[in-house]
C-alpha positions in Angstrom: 0.1 0.0 -0.1 1.5 3.3 -0.9 1.5 6.1 1.4 -0.8 8.1 -1.0 -3.4 5.6 -0.5 -3.1 5.7 3.2 -3.2 9.5 3.3 -6.4 9.4 0.9 -8.0 6.6 3.3 -7.6 9.0 6.1 -8.9 12.0 4.4 -11.9 9.9 3.2 -12.7 8.8 6.5 -12.4 12.4 7.8 -9.5 11.5 10.2 -6.7 13.4 8.5 -5.6 16.7 10.0 -2.3 17.5 8.5 0.3 15.7 6.4 4.0 16.3 6.0 4.8 13.9 3.3 8.1 14.0 1.0 7.2 11.0 -1.3 3.9 9.9 -1.6 4.9 6.9 -3.7 6.8 5.0 -1.0 5.2 1.5 -0.6 4.1 0.6 2.9 5.3 -3.0 3.6 4.1 -3.3 7.1 2.1 -1.4 9.9 2.5 -1.6 13.6 2.3 0.5 16.9 5.1 -1.2 18.4 8.4 0.2 17.5 10.4 -3.1 18.1 8.5 -4.5 15.3 9.2 -2.0 12.7 11.2 -2.9 9.7 11.9 -1.7 6.4 9.3 0.7 4.7 6.8 0.3 7.7 4.4 2.7 8.8 4.3 3.5 12.7 1.1 4.4 14.8 1.8 6.4 17.8 -0.9 5.3 20.4 -1.1 4.2 24.1 -1.2 6.5 27.5 2.5 5.6 28.3 3.8 6.4 24.9 7.2 8.2 24.8 8.8 10.2 22.0 11.9 7.9 22.1 9.6 5.2 20.7 9.4 7.1 17.5 13.0 7.4 17.1 13.5 3.7 17.7 10.7 3.1 14.9 12.4 5.4 12.5 16.0 3.6 13.3 14.4 0.1 12.6 13.0 1.2 9.2 9.5 3.2 9.9 9.2 5.7 7.0 5.7 6.9 7.9 4.5 8.0 11.2 0.9 8.5 12.1 0.0 10.3 15.4 -2.5 12.6 16.9 0.1 15.6 17.5 3.2 16.7 15.8 6.6 15.8 17.0 10.0 17.4 16.0 11.7 14.5 14.8 13.6 13.9 11.4 13.9 10.8 9.2 10.3 10.0 8.4 7.2 11.3 6.8 4.5 12.4 9.5 0.4 12.2 9.1 -1.3 13.8 12.0 -4.9 12.4 12.5 -8.0 13.1 15.0 -8.2 9.6 16.3 -5.2 7.6 16.0 -7.1 4.2 17.2 -9.8 4.7 14.5 -7.1 5.5 11.9 -5.1 2.3 12.7 -8.2 0.3 12.3 -9.4 1.6 9.0 -6.0 1.3 7.8 -5.4 -2.1 8.8 -8.6 -3.3 7.1 -7.4 -2.1 3.7 -3.6 -3.0 4.3 -4.6 -6.6 5.1 -7.3 -6.8 2.2 -10.4 -6.7 4.2 -10.0 -10.5 4.9 -13.4 -10.6 7.1 -15.4 -10.4 3.5 -14.4 -13.9 2.5 -14.5 -15.6 5.9 -17.1 -17.0 7.9 -16.6 -15.4 11.2 -18.7 -16.4 14.2 -18.3 -13.6 16.9 -19.5 -13.8 20.6 -20.4 -11.3 22.9 -21.5 -11.5 26.7 -20.4 -10.8 30.3 -20.0 -14.5 30.9 -19.3 -17.8 28.8 -17.6 -16.2 25.7 -14.6 -18.6 26.0 -16.1 -22.0 26.9 -19.0 -21.2 24.2 -16.1 -20.2 21.6 -14.5 -23.9 22.0 -17.8 -25.6 21.9 -18.1 -23.8 18.7 -14.6 -24.5 17.4 -14.3 -28.2 18.2 -17.7 -28.6 16.6 -16.5 -26.8 13.2 -13.2 -28.9 13.5 -15.5 -32.1 13.3 -17.4 -30.6 10.6 -14.7 -29.3 8.4 -12.3 -31.9 9.0 -9.4 -29.4 9.9 -8.6 -27.2 12.4 -11.0 -24.0 12.3 -9.6 -20.6 13.2 -10.0 -19.0 16.8 -9.4 -15.9 18.4 -10.1 -16.0 22.1 -9.0 -15.1 25.4 -6.9 -18.4 25.7 -5.2 -18.5 22.4 -5.0 -17.6 18.7 -4.8 -20.2 15.7 -4.7 -18.9 12.1 -3.1 -21.7 10.4 0.3 -19.9 10.5 0.4 -19.3 14.0 -0.6 -20.8 17.3 0.0 -18.5 20.2 -1.3 -17.3 23.5 -3.6 -14.3 24.0 -3.3 -11.6 26.4 -6.5 -9.6 25.1 -9.8 -11.0 24.6 -10.2 -9.1 21.1 -6.8 -8.2 19.7 -5.8 -4.9 18.7 -7.0 -3.8 15.3 -3.4 -4.4 13.4 -3.2 -8.0 15.0 -6.7 -8.7 14.4 -6.5 -8.3 10.8 -3.2 -9.8 10.3 -4.7 -13.0 12.0 -7.7 -12.8 9.7 -5.4 -12.5 6.6 -3.3 -15.4 7.7 -6.5 -17.5 8.0 -7.8 -16.5 4.6 -4.2 -17.5 3.2 -4.2 -20.8 4.9 -7.7 -21.5 3.4 -9.6 -21.6 6.8 -13.3 -21.0 6.2 -14.6 -20.6 9.7 -13.3 -18.3 12.4 -15.0 -18.2 16.0 -14.0 -15.2 17.9 -14.6 -13.4 21.4 -16.0 -9.8 20.8 -15.2 -7.9 24.0 -16.9 -4.5 24.8 -13.3 -3.0 24.4 -13.3 -4.0 20.8 -15.8 -1.4 20.3 -14.8 0.8 23.0 -11.3 1.6 21.4 -12.1 1.0 17.7 -10.5 -2.6 17.4 -13.4 -4.0 15.0 -14.2 -0.9 13.1 -15.4 -2.0 9.6 -16.1 -5.2 10.1 -19.2 -7.4 9.3 -19.5 -10.8 11.0 -21.5 -13.7 9.6 -22.9 -14.6 12.8 -23.1 -12.8 16.1 -24.1 -14.4 19.4 -25.4 -12.5 22.4 -25.0 -14.5 25.6 -26.1 -12.3 28.4 -25.4 -9.0 30.0 -24.3 -8.0 33.7 -22.5 -4.9 35.2 -18.5 -5.4 34.6 -15.6 -3.7 33.4 -16.8 -0.4 35.1 -13.9 2.0 36.0 -11.8 5.0 34.5 -9.7 2.7 32.5 -12.8 0.7 31.0 -16.2 1.9 30.9 -17.3 5.0 33.0 -20.9 3.2 33.6 -23.1 0.3 32.6 -24.8 2.0 29.6 -21.4 2.7 28.1 -20.6 -1.0 28.6 -23.9 -2.2 27.4 -23.8 -0.2 24.2 -20.4 -1.5 23.2 -22.0 -4.9 23.3 -25.1 -3.9 21.4 -22.8 -2.1 18.8 -21.5 -5.6 17.7 -25.1 -6.8 17.2 -25.7 -4.1 15.0 -22.8 -5.5 12.6 -23.9 -9.2 12.1 -25.9 -10.7 9.2 -27.5 -13.5 11.7 -27.7 -13.1 15.3 -28.3 -15.6 17.9 -29.5 -14.1 21.3 -30.1 -15.6 24.7 -34.0 -15.3 25.2 -33.3 -15.0 29.1 -30.7 -12.4 29.0 -31.3 -9.1 30.8 -32.5 -6.5 28.6 -33.7 -9.0 25.9 -36.1 -6.5 23.9 -33.1 -3.9 23.8 -31.1 -6.6 22.3 -33.5 -7.7 19.8 -34.3 -4.2 18.8 -30.4 -3.7 17.9 -30.7 -6.8 16.0 -33.6 -5.4 13.7 -31.1 -5.0 10.5 -30.1 -8.8 10.8 -30.8 -10.9 8.0 -31.9 -13.7 10.7 -32.6 -13.8 14.5 -32.8 -17.1 16.4 -33.2 -17.2 20.0 -32.7 -19.7 22.8 -33.1 -20.7 26.5 -34.1 -22.9 29.2 -37.3 -24.6 29.7 -38.6 -21.4 31.4 -38.8 -19.8 27.8 -39.9 -22.7 26.0 -42.9 -20.9 24.5 -40.9 -17.9 23.7 -37.3 -19.1 22.2 -36.7 -20.8 18.9 -35.0 -23.4 20.9 -34.9 -24.7 24.5 -33.4 -27.1 26.7 -34.5 -29.6 29.4 -34.0 -32.7 31.5 -30.5 -31.5 32.3 -28.9 -34.6 34.5 -25.6 -34.5 36.0 -23.3 -37.3 35.0 -19.8 -38.2 36.8 -18.0 -35.6 34.3 -20.5 -33.5 33.0 -24.2 -33.3 32.1 -26.9 -34.9 29.5 -29.5 -32.5 28.3 -32.4 -32.4 25.7 -32.6 -29.7 23.1 -36.0 -28.9 21.5 -36.9 -26.7 18.3 -40.6 -27.3 17.0 -40.6 -31.0 15.8 -36.6 -31.4 16.8 -36.0 -33.1 19.9 -32.3 -34.5 20.5 -30.1 -35.3 23.7 -26.7 -34.2 23.8 -23.9 -35.0 26.5 -21.0 -32.5 27.5 -18.0 -33.6 29.5 -17.5 -30.3 31.6 -18.8 -29.3 34.9 -21.2 -26.4 35.8 -24.6 -26.4 35.0 -23.9 -22.9 33.2 -22.1 -24.9 30.6 -25.3 -26.4 29.5 -26.5 -22.9 28.5 -23.1 -22.3 26.9 -23.6 -25.5 25.1 -27.1 -24.9 23.7 -25.8 -21.6 22.3 -23.2 -23.8 20.4 -25.7 -26.2 19.2 -28.2 -23.5 17.9 -25.3 -21.8 15.9 -24.0 -24.9 14.3 -27.6 -26.0 13.6 -28.0 -22.8 11.8 -25.1 -23.8 9.4 -26.4 -27.2 8.6 -24.1 -29.0 10.7 -25.2 -32.7 11.5 -26.2 -33.9 15.1 -23.2 -36.2 14.8 -20.7 -33.7 14.2 -22.1 -31.4 17.1 -22.1 -34.2 19.7 -18.6 -35.5 18.8 -17.4 -31.5 19.2 -19.2 -31.2 22.4 -17.6 -34.3 23.9 -14.3 -33.3 22.9 -14.5 -29.8 24.5 -12.6 -29.1 27.9 -11.2 -25.6 28.4 -8.1 -25.4 30.8 -9.1 -23.1 33.6 -13.0 -23.2 33.1 -14.5 -25.8 35.5 -11.8 -27.9 35.9 -12.2 -30.4 38.5 -9.6 -32.3 40.5 -10.1 -34.7 43.4 -7.6 -36.8 46.0 -8.3 -37.9 49.5 -12.0 -36.8 49.4 -11.2 -33.2 48.5 -12.5 -31.7 45.5 -10.8 -28.6 43.9 -12.4 -26.7 41.2 -10.5 -24.1 38.9 -12.7 -21.7 37.1 -12.1 -18.2 35.3 -15.3 -16.9 37.3 -14.3 -13.0 37.9 -17.6 -11.1 37.6 -21.1 -10.8 39.4 -22.9 -12.9 36.8 -20.0 -15.8 36.4 -19.8 -15.9 40.4 -23.6 -16.2 40.9 -23.8 -18.9 38.3 -20.6 -20.7 39.6 -21.7 -21.0 43.4 -25.5 -21.8 42.2 -24.2 -24.9 40.4 -21.9 -25.9 43.2 -24.8 -25.8 45.8 -27.1 -27.9 43.0 -24.1 -30.5 42.2 -22.4 -30.6 45.4 -25.3 -30.2 48.1 -24.2 -29.9 51.9 -20.5 -29.7 51.0 -18.5 -27.0 52.4 -16.8 -24.4 50.0 -13.5 -22.9 50.6 -12.7 -19.6 47.8 -9.3 -18.6 47.0 -10.0 -15.5 45.0 -8.7 -11.7 44.7 -9.7 -8.7 42.3 -7.8 -6.7 39.6 -6.1 -3.6 40.3 -6.8 -0.5 38.7 -10.2 -1.8 37.2 -13.6 -3.4 37.7 -13.9 -2.1 41.2 -17.5 -3.4 41.5 -16.1 -7.1 41.2 -14.5 -6.6 44.6 -18.1 -5.9 46.3 -19.8 -8.8 44.0 -17.1 -11.2 45.1 -17.1 -10.3 48.4 -21.0 -10.7 48.9 -21.7 -13.6 46.6 -18.7 -15.7 47.5 -18.8 -14.8 51.1 -22.4 -15.9 51.4 -21.7 -19.2 49.5 -18.4 -20.2 51.3 -17.7 -21.5 54.8 -14.2 -19.8 54.6 -12.1 -17.7 52.2 -8.4 -17.0 51.3 -8.3 -13.4 49.8 -5.1 -13.2 47.5 -3.6 -11.6 44.3 -5.0 -11.3 41.0 -3.3 -9.1 38.6 -3.0 -6.3 41.2 -1.1 -3.9 38.9 -0.5 -0.7 40.5 -2.4 -1.2 43.7 -1.4 -3.0 46.9 -2.5 -6.7 47.2 -3.5 -6.2 50.7 -5.4 -3.1 50.0 -7.3 -5.0 47.2 -8.1 -7.8 49.8 -9.2 -5.7 52.5 -11.7 -3.8 50.3 -13.1 -7.3 49.2 -13.0 -8.4 53.0 -15.4 -5.3 53.9 -18.0 -7.2 52.1 -17.3 -10.9 53.2 -19.6 -12.4 55.7 -17.9 -15.7 56.2 -14.4 -16.2 58.2 -11.4 -15.2 56.0 -7.8 -14.9 55.7 -5.6 -12.5 53.6 -2.4 -14.3 52.0 -0.9 -11.9 49.6 1.2 -14.8 47.6 -1.4 -16.4 45.5 0.8 -19.6 45.4 0.8 -19.9 49.0 -2.8 -19.0 49.4 -3.8 -21.9 47.2 -1.4 -24.4 49.0 -2.6 -23.5 52.5 -6.4 -23.7 51.3 -5.8 -27.4 50.0 -3.6 -28.1 53.0 -6.3 -27.1 55.5 -9.3 -28.7 53.6 -11.0 -31.6 55.1 -12.3 -34.5 53.5 -15.8 -33.6 51.5 -14.6 -30.0 51.2 -14.7 -28.4 47.9 -11.8 -25.5 47.4 -12.8 -23.3 44.6 -10.0 -21.3 42.7 -11.6 -18.4 41.0 -10.3 -15.8 38.0 -7.1 -17.1 37.0 -7.5 -20.6 35.5 -4.6 -21.7 33.6 -3.2 -18.0 33.2 0.8 -18.4 34.0 1.3 -14.7 34.6 0.5 -12.0 37.2 -0.1 -8.3 35.8 1.9 -6.4 38.2 2.9 -2.7 37.6 2.6 -3.0 33.8 4.6 -6.3 33.5 3.6 -9.7 32.9 5.1 -11.4 36.0 5.6 -15.5 35.5 3.1 -17.5 37.9 2.9 -21.3 38.0 -1.0 -21.2 37.2 -3.8 -22.4 39.5 -4.2 -25.4 37.4 -0.6 -26.4 37.5 -0.2 -25.6 41.2 -3.3 -28.0 42.0 -2.0 -30.7 39.5 1.5 -30.4 41.4 -0.1 -31.0 44.6 -2.3 -33.7 43.8 0.7 -35.6 41.9 -0.9 -35.3 38.5 1.1 -35.0 35.6 
């Protein structure tokens, strides 16, 4: 893409403020916002609250010939373009630079406060069975494009990475992609200009409210709704809060399908009933008009039946057979999501539950599936964001648990003890603050008695802690339990 085309693109989108270009015919070979990734004839986007001018100097030294920023810098060695919104500019340029790959892919996007990751893997595994090869995935856990397979650190990647991933999938001849679409994807312009083949709205509950994320619930919800407006086919949980608002925002979709439990069987296109617990999961029956089929999943947590139903509805809409659907469901086990380990009569459950809705569903499921058993909870809260989670965790877990160990969970620039004391102010059961998460888990399991359930919340299989802007290595909740229980 020539510099001239980039300038024209920015001008057409009313993003261009000023340009200082010496040679419009220079061919831009790559785009990035990370100075360390710059190479010969690349374009460098200036973004981030912690940006330093030295990054521009570094980018130019590595080969950047074009710098796109929201203000002028007195730095020589490259052409400069000034825009009024660098994130929007980045998204618009990325779309065109990578050839608008979303237009030739079947992209299934999922949004919701809870269940995105697990539902993503139910869908992906079904698609893999149906296609006979690995479908693409962009999730909180990982990214697979046919070219790369790597760990993720963002639910929805920044615009440049996202379009690069989709281009790699297109080039790898991957037809289907399942991806999580976080509220931040629209808040900070990561998916601008994209249309999705199918959009799934799982649920909504207050979360991600802080000065670093969304100022209020309406802002959070509206970002979720924006996604629904850009989907050709929309699948909606009939039991989600604000269902009518979600439905209204899907009015331009070519098709809308709803699903839910037996409570809404007369209102939803698909519903599930006859949910029965097995040793390692659940069986349940799915209905649609004259359709009735029993399915099975090998995951704990009754809420995962609802996630599986969403996946079934999506895949039925693509004409995928029940046999492929059942095979894909049975293959699904997501590390860090309702992973159950047992030894000497003690049950340890590792789950990613980290907000009000997921806390409620998690403990509701434990009470139903493990009646009468004491629950010991190990959990914390993130620093610098989602402050309401502290109250929600304290009240919900504190009511359901017989004992709590409060510990670290990505403290960032806050002190761990301060976060824990904040949570503790809402806790009704006995508790203990152990800042070191590894020690907290080891202590909880060591002190547990036969019949107890030890619940490890919010970190799952993540092998890092976010501390003062750095990813600090951490063994992971899953690996700690396996080590203590002697599981290879």
